[in-house]
Structure formats: C-alpha cells, structure tokens
C-alpha positions as CSV (number, residue, x, y, z in Angstrom):
1,M,90.1,80.8,61.1
2,S,93.8,80.3,62.0
3,Q,94.7,78.7,65.2
4,A,96.7,80.8,67.8
5,K,100.4,79.7,68.1
6,P,101.4,78.4,71.4
7,I,103.4,80.7,73.6
8,P,107.0,79.1,73.9
9,I,108.2,78.1,77.4
10,Y,111.9,78.7,77.9
11,G,113.5,76.0,80.1
12,N,112.0,74.5,83.2
13,L,110.2,77.4,85.0
14,Q,108.4,75.3,87.7
15,G,108.8,76.8,91.0
16,K,110.4,80.0,89.8
17,S,108.8,83.3,90.8
18,P,107.3,85.2,87.8
19,L,109.9,87.9,88.6
20,D,112.7,85.5,87.8
21,R,111.3,84.1,84.5
22,P,112.9,85.5,81.4
23,V,110.8,87.6,79.0
24,A,111.6,89.1,75.7
25,V,112.4,92.9,75.9
26,K,113.1,95.1,73.0
27,R,115.5,98.0,73.6
28,F,115.4,101.0,71.4
29,P,118.1,103.6,71.9
30,D,115.6,106.5,71.6
31,R,111.9,107.4,70.7
32,F,112.7,107.4,67.0
33,A,113.6,103.5,67.2
34,R,115.6,103.3,64.0
35,S,117.6,100.5,65.6
36,K,116.7,97.8,68.2
37,R,118.2,95.1,70.3
38,Q,116.3,92.1,71.8
39,I,117.3,90.9,75.2
40,R,115.8,87.9,77.3
41,V,115.8,89.0,81.0
42,S,113.8,88.5,84.1
43,L,112.0,91.4,85.6
44,R,114.3,91.2,88.7
45,K,117.4,91.7,86.5
46,L,115.7,94.2,84.4
47,T,115.1,96.3,87.5
48,D,118.9,96.4,88.1
49,Q,119.6,97.4,84.5
50,I,116.9,100.1,84.6
51,S,118.2,101.5,88.0
52,A,121.7,101.7,86.6
53,K,120.7,104.1,83.9
54,L,120.6,107.9,84.8
55,A,119.8,110.8,82.5
56,A,118.6,114.4,82.9
57,S,115.4,113.7,81.1
58,K,113.1,110.7,80.0
59,D,113.9,111.5,76.4
60,E,117.6,110.7,77.1
61,L,116.9,107.1,78.3
62,P,116.4,104.1,76.0
63,F,112.9,102.8,75.4
64,L,111.9,99.4,76.5
65,K,109.1,97.3,75.1
66,L,107.9,94.0,76.4
67,A,107.1,92.6,73.0
68,E,108.6,91.1,69.9
69,F,108.4,93.1,66.8
70,G,108.7,92.3,63.1
71,D,111.5,93.9,61.1
72,H,109.4,96.1,58.9
73,R,109.7,99.9,59.4
74,T,107.0,102.5,59.5
75,P,106.8,105.2,56.8
76,K,108.8,107.3,59.3
77,D,111.6,104.7,59.4
78,C,110.7,103.5,63.0
79,L,110.9,99.9,64.2
80,R,108.7,100.5,67.2
81,S,105.0,100.4,66.2
82,N,102.0,98.7,67.8
83,A,101.1,97.5,64.3
84,K,104.4,95.6,64.1
85,V,104.0,93.6,67.4
86,R,104.1,90.0,66.9
87,V,104.0,88.8,70.5
88,A,103.5,90.8,73.7
89,T,105.6,89.4,76.6
90,G,104.3,91.9,79.2
91,V,102.5,95.3,79.6
92,E,104.0,98.7,80.3
93,G,102.3,101.7,81.5
94,D,103.0,105.1,82.9
95,D,101.0,107.8,84.7
96,D,102.3,111.0,83.4
97,A,99.1,112.7,84.5
98,G,99.8,111.8,88.1
99,I,96.4,110.1,88.8
100,A,97.9,107.5,91.1
101,T,100.4,107.9,93.9
102,S,103.6,106.0,93.8
103,E,102.3,103.8,96.6
104,E,98.9,103.1,94.8
105,A,100.8,102.1,91.5
106,R,103.1,99.9,93.5
107,D,100.4,98.2,95.5
108,R,97.7,97.5,92.8
109,P,99.5,94.8,91.0
110,A,100.4,93.0,94.2
111,K,96.7,93.1,95.4
112,A,95.7,91.6,92.0
113,G,98.3,88.8,92.3
114,V,100.3,90.2,89.3
115,A,104.1,90.2,89.1
116,A,105.2,93.8,88.3
117,L,108.3,95.9,88.0
118,M,107.6,99.4,89.3
C-alpha cells in the first residue's frame, strides 16, 4: 500500500483566517474545458473575482474547480474530469433544485465551523 502524500503548506498560515489562506483553483473558460488556468487565491479574494463577473446565463461564466488536475484529456478533449483530479483543495456545490433557501445554505457551513464562500 502506498502512503498518502502530505498536503503542502504555503507560507506561514498561523493565525490567518481560513478565508485568507490561499487555495489552488482551476479556471476553465467554459463547460467544455479545453483549456485551463491555475490560480492560487484566498476565498476572500475569490469572492471579489466572482462578484466582478456578470453574464446573462451560467453557461457564459467560467467554471471554477477547487482542485488540481492532471494534464490528460478525456476522450471528448476535456481537461475537467473527476477522474483527473490529483488533489482536492476545497468542495463546490450548488442547489439547482432549490431545496435549501439562500439563508439556509449560507448558515449551514458557519454552524458546522466550516469556512465557506457562498
């Protein structure tokens, strides 16, 4: 059995809020993900970047994934695939079915003691 690789620590993070710690984020220009760009950014700064992007529909916005991917493409020439994830740096989710209210979605992570970007 191989041993798990340690998670790298970037700089001195003691005393920093989890919202200010940099995480790896992959940015894909669209759902087809034929190109990608990796950035390191805190959730607080990512909030500003996301808020600055406006579009008429969700499909017109870039896709973000809190993960590091390999460079291999799927048979459909896509770089974004769960099978290609090497390291998860966070968790994303959405509620397209509308099961939770915005307030419930906002409050749940805080009640669990989890830093979140909503």
